[in-house]
C-alpha positions in Angstrom: 87.2 -24.3 -31.4 84.4 -22.7 -32.6 83.6 -19.2 -31.1 79.3 -19.1 -30.9 79.4 -15.8 -28.6 77.7 -13.0 -29.3 76.1 -9.7 -28.4 72.3 -9.0 -27.9 70.9 -5.9 -26.6 74.3 -4.9 -25.7 74.3 -8.6 -23.5 77.2 -11.0 -23.9 76.1 -14.2 -24.4 78.1 -17.5 -25.4 75.6 -18.3 -27.9 73.0 -16.9 -30.2 70.5 -19.5 -29.0 67.8 -18.1 -26.2 65.3 -20.2 -24.6 61.8 -17.7 -25.1 59.2 -17.5 -23.3 57.1 -20.6 -22.7 56.4 -23.0 -19.9 60.0 -24.2 -20.2 61.5 -21.1 -18.8 59.1 -21.3 -16.0 60.8 -23.1 -13.4 64.5 -23.0 -12.1 65.2 -26.2 -12.4 64.7 -26.1 -16.5 66.7 -22.9 -16.2 69.5 -24.1 -14.5 69.6 -27.0 -17.4 69.0 -24.8 -20.7 72.2 -22.9 -19.7 74.2 -26.5 -19.0 73.1 -27.0 -22.6 74.4 -23.7 -24.2 71.7 -21.6 -24.2 73.0 -18.1 -25.1 70.0 -16.5 -22.7 66.6 -17.1 -21.6 63.1 -15.2 -21.1 61.0 -15.9 -18.7 57.4 -16.6 -18.9 55.1 -13.4 -19.9 53.5 -11.2 -17.3 50.1 -11.0 -18.6 48.2 -7.3 -18.6 45.0 -9.1 -18.2 46.6 -11.1 -15.3 47.8 -8.0 -13.5 44.3 -6.4 -13.8 42.3 -9.3 -12.7 44.4 -10.0 -9.6 43.9 -6.3 -8.6 40.3 -6.0 -9.2 39.8 -8.8 -6.9 41.8 -7.7 -4.0 39.9 -4.2 -4.5 36.4 -6.6 -4.1 38.1 -8.5 -1.0 39.2 -4.9 0.4 35.7 -3.2 0.1 34.1 -6.1 1.6 36.2 -6.5 5.0 35.8 -2.7 5.4 32.0 -3.1 5.6 32.6 -5.6 8.4 34.8 -3.8 10.5 37.8 -1.6 10.8 40.4 -4.0 11.7 39.7 -6.5 8.4 41.9 -4.6 6.4 44.9 -5.5 9.0 44.2 -9.2 7.9 44.7 -8.9 4.3 47.8 -10.2 3.5 50.6 -7.1 1.9 51.1 -7.5 -1.6 48.2 -10.0 -2.7 47.4 -7.7 -5.7 50.6 -8.8 -7.6 50.4 -12.5 -6.7 51.4 -12.9 -10.5 53.9 -10.1 -10.4 55.4 -11.7 -7.2 56.0 -15.2 -8.9 57.7 -13.2 -11.5 60.3 -11.2 -9.8 60.9 -14.1 -7.5 61.8 -16.2 -10.8 63.7 -12.8 -11.7 65.8 -12.9 -8.8 66.6 -16.6 -8.3 67.4 -17.2 -12.1 70.1 -14.3 -11.9 71.5 -15.3 -8.8 72.3 -18.8 -10.4 72.8 -18.2 -14.3 76.0 -16.4 -15.4 73.9 -15.5 -18.8 71.5 -13.0 -19.2 68.2 -13.3 -17.8 64.9 -11.6 -19.8 61.7 -11.0 -18.2 58.9 -10.6 -20.4 55.5 -8.4 -20.2 52.9 -8.8 -22.4 50.4 -6.3 -22.9 48.7 -3.3 -25.5 48.2 -0.4 -23.2 50.3 2.0 -21.1 48.1 1.0 -18.2 50.6 0.6 -15.1 53.5 -1.2 -17.3 56.1 1.6 -16.0 55.5 0.2 -12.5 56.0 -3.4 -13.2 59.0 -2.9 -15.5 60.4 -1.1 -13.0 60.0 -3.9 -10.1 61.6 -6.1 -13.0 64.1 -4.1 -13.2 64.8 -3.7 -9.6 64.5 -7.6 -9.4 67.5 -8.1 -11.1 66.4 -8.9 -14.9 69.1 -8.2 -17.6 66.6 -6.5 -19.9 62.7 -6.7 -20.7 61.4 -8.1 -23.7 57.8 -6.1 -24.2 55.4 -8.0 -26.5 53.0 -6.0 -27.4 50.2 -8.6 -28.5 47.4 -6.8 -29.9 44.9 -7.9 -32.6 43.1 -5.1 -34.0 39.6 -6.1 -33.6 38.0 -2.5 -33.1 36.8 -1.5 -36.4 36.7 2.1 -35.8 40.5 1.9 -34.8 42.5 3.0 -37.7 46.3 1.6 -38.0 47.9 5.0 -37.5 46.3 4.7 -34.4 47.2 1.2 -33.1 51.2 2.0 -34.0 50.6 5.2 -32.0 49.4 3.2 -29.3 51.8 0.4 -29.4 54.9 3.5 -30.2 53.8 5.1 -26.7 53.6 2.0 -24.8 57.0 1.1 -25.7 58.5 4.8 -25.7 57.0 4.8 -21.3 58.5 1.5 -20.6 61.6 2.5 -21.9 61.8 6.1 -20.3 60.9 4.2 -16.8 64.1 1.6 -16.6 67.4 1.1 -17.6 68.1 -2.1 -18.4 67.7 -2.6 -22.5 64.2 -3.1 -23.9 63.6 -5.7 -26.7 60.4 -5.3 -28.4 58.2 -8.5 -29.8 56.2 -7.5 -32.8 54.4 -8.9 -35.3 54.5 -8.3 -39.1 51.0 -6.8 -39.7 51.6 -3.3 -40.1 51.5 -1.4 -43.7 55.3 -0.5 -43.3 56.6 -3.0 -41.1 60.2 -1.5 -41.7 58.8 2.2 -40.9 57.2 0.5 -37.4 60.6 -0.9 -36.7 62.4 3.0 -37.1 59.7 4.1 -35.0 60.2 1.8 -32.0 63.9 2.0 -31.6 63.4 5.9 -31.9 61.2 5.6 -29.0 63.7 3.8 -27.3 63.5 0.1 -28.2 67.4 -2.0 -28.3 66.3 -4.6 -29.8 63.4 -6.3 -32.1 62.4 -9.8 -32.1 60.9 -10.8 -35.4 58.2 -12.3 -35.5 54.9 -12.5 -32.7 52.7 -15.5 -33.8 48.9 -14.4 -33.4 47.0 -17.0 -31.7 44.7 -17.9 -34.4 41.5 -19.8 -33.6 40.5 -23.1 -34.9 36.5 -24.5 -35.8 36.2 -27.6 -34.2 33.2 -29.4 -36.2 32.0 -32.0 -34.2 31.4 -29.9 -30.9 30.3 -26.5 -33.2 33.0 -24.1 -31.0 36.5 -22.3 -31.4 39.3 -24.8 -30.8 41.7 -22.9 -28.3 44.9 -24.6 -28.8 47.9 -23.6 -30.3 50.0 -25.5 -32.9 54.2 -25.5 -32.7 55.6 -23.6 -35.4 57.3 -25.3 -38.4 60.3 -24.4 -40.3 58.4 -23.6 -43.3 57.0 -20.8 -41.1 60.4 -18.6 -40.8 60.5 -17.3 -44.4 58.5 -14.0 -43.7 60.9 -13.6 -40.1 64.0 -14.2 -42.5 62.9 -11.7 -45.0 62.6 -9.0 -42.5 65.6 -9.9 -40.5 67.4 -9.1 -43.6 65.9 -6.0 -44.5 66.5 -4.6 -41.4 70.0 -5.6 -41.0 72.6 -2.8 -40.6 69.8 -0.5 -41.8 68.5 0.3 -38.1 70.3 0.9 -34.8 69.3 -2.1 -32.8 69.7 -5.6 -31.9 67.5 -8.1 -33.9 66.4 -11.6 -32.7 64.9 -13.9 -35.0 61.7 -16.5 -33.6 59.1 -18.9 -35.5 60.4 -22.0 -37.1 63.2 -22.8 -35.5 63.7 -26.8 -35.2 67.0 -27.6 -36.4 70.5 -26.2 -36.6 70.2 -25.3 -40.7 67.2 -22.6 -39.6 69.8 -21.0 -36.8 72.5 -20.7 -39.3 69.9 -18.9 -42.0 68.5 -16.2 -39.2 72.5 -15.8 -38.2 73.3 -15.3 -42.1 70.4 -12.8 -42.7 71.2 -10.8 -40.0 70.3 -12.0 -36.7 71.9 -10.8 -33.4 70.0 -13.9 -31.6 67.7 -16.7 -32.7 65.1 -17.5 -30.3 63.1 -21.1 -30.0 60.1 -22.5 -27.8 58.8 -25.0 -30.2 61.9 -27.2 -30.8 62.5 -27.2 -27.1 58.6 -28.3 -26.3 59.2 -31.2 -29.3 62.2 -32.4 -28.4 62.8 -31.3 -24.8 65.3 -29.1 -22.8 68.5 -31.3 -24.3 67.7 -30.1 -27.5 69.2 -27.0 -27.0 72.8 -28.6 -26.9 72.0 -30.1 -30.0 71.1 -27.1 -31.7 74.6 -25.5 -30.7 76.7 -28.3 -31.7 74.4 -28.7 -34.7 75.8 -24.9 -35.6 79.2 -25.2 -34.4 79.6 -28.5 -37.0 78.6 -26.3 -39.7 80.9 -23.3 -39.2 83.8 -25.9 -38.7 82.6 -27.7 -41.8 83.6 -24.3 -43.8 86.4 -23.3 -41.5 84.8 -20.4 -40.1 86.3 -19.7 -36.7 83.2 -17.8 -35.3 79.7 -17.2 -35.6 80.2 -13.2 -35.8 82.3 -13.7 -39.1 78.4 -14.9 -41.2 76.1 -12.8 -39.6 74.3 -10.6 -42.0 76.3 -12.2 -44.9 73.2 -12.6 -46.7 71.4 -9.4 -45.4 70.1 -7.1 -47.9 72.9 -4.2 -47.9 75.6 -7.1 -48.2 74.2 -9.2 -51.1 75.0 -8.5 -54.8 71.6 -8.3 -55.9 69.0 -6.5 -53.3 66.4 -7.3 -56.0 66.5 -10.6 -53.8 64.5 -9.4 -50.9 62.3 -7.2 -52.9 59.5 -6.9 -55.8 61.8 -8.2 -58.7 62.5 -11.5 -57.5 59.1 -11.9 -56.9 58.3 -11.4 -60.4 61.3 -13.8 -61.8 59.9 -16.5 -59.5 56.3 -16.2 -60.5 57.4 -16.5 -64.5 59.9 -18.8 -63.9 56.7 -21.1 -62.4 54.2 -19.9 -65.2 56.5 -20.6 -67.8 55.5 -24.2 -69.8 57.5 -27.3 -69.8 59.0 -27.8 -73.0 58.4 -31.5 -74.2 61.2 -33.4 -76.3 60.6 -36.4 -78.3 
């Protein structure tokens, strides 16, 4: 029987496939089904920095209004109301850990240090196996330098990693001047793993209504190449787990990511597109691919086609780019 077991962030998983943060992972019933269909781990929906700040501001306004009315007003204010979003997350973490035999990873989404250490500790106390820190930020401030953006992100990661004992993974974007160096800095700051890559929200324009369209297109397999490139470049060169995300629709994408060096492969779009049962098809497809080649475990192929293990490392770099362009630009020879 083919062994799909792997380790990610030091956590044992029965499969490299992870259901990443999405509406699919927001309900305990769905989490049970994902585990039943072979998910190696689940990432719960993100707790957003803006959500927490808005709730805390609302609570402060309510407290102020009550204090102007009568002294006893504060006693009627429900304890913990400032953390409504956080409480929902904590309850889901605790419930999932109580029922599932696979790692339960909580997600924090933000870009400033703020109170993230407080929420990271609370998530850890609720029983999360690990924390995924999603440093989603669009550097729209034209006065802020790239170095300042990177230092801010590293500072967030360092603060969160220092505040908890569970492993922390960082979900980051590819839009750094030197993604490899940034990866090393994040690992030095304490990150136990990197998730490559975050898909930024990119608005479209509705020409009929002359307004921005705020929707999110599901990822497609052709979008996986950038993550595939950097997984292959980083595999074996940094002391951290690597998780791939973006573009996973079928088992072929899973196999490619593992061959490049991914310890885990995350999917959201495929589950939204095909349903929770698709997790089983992904696992079965991965096992069938391995069995068809007489390979006994997923560990035997991990990183086999990473930069450090192929005969021609330039296949990941500029040399291959030049070769491709030259072959494309060469005029076709006509015979007859």
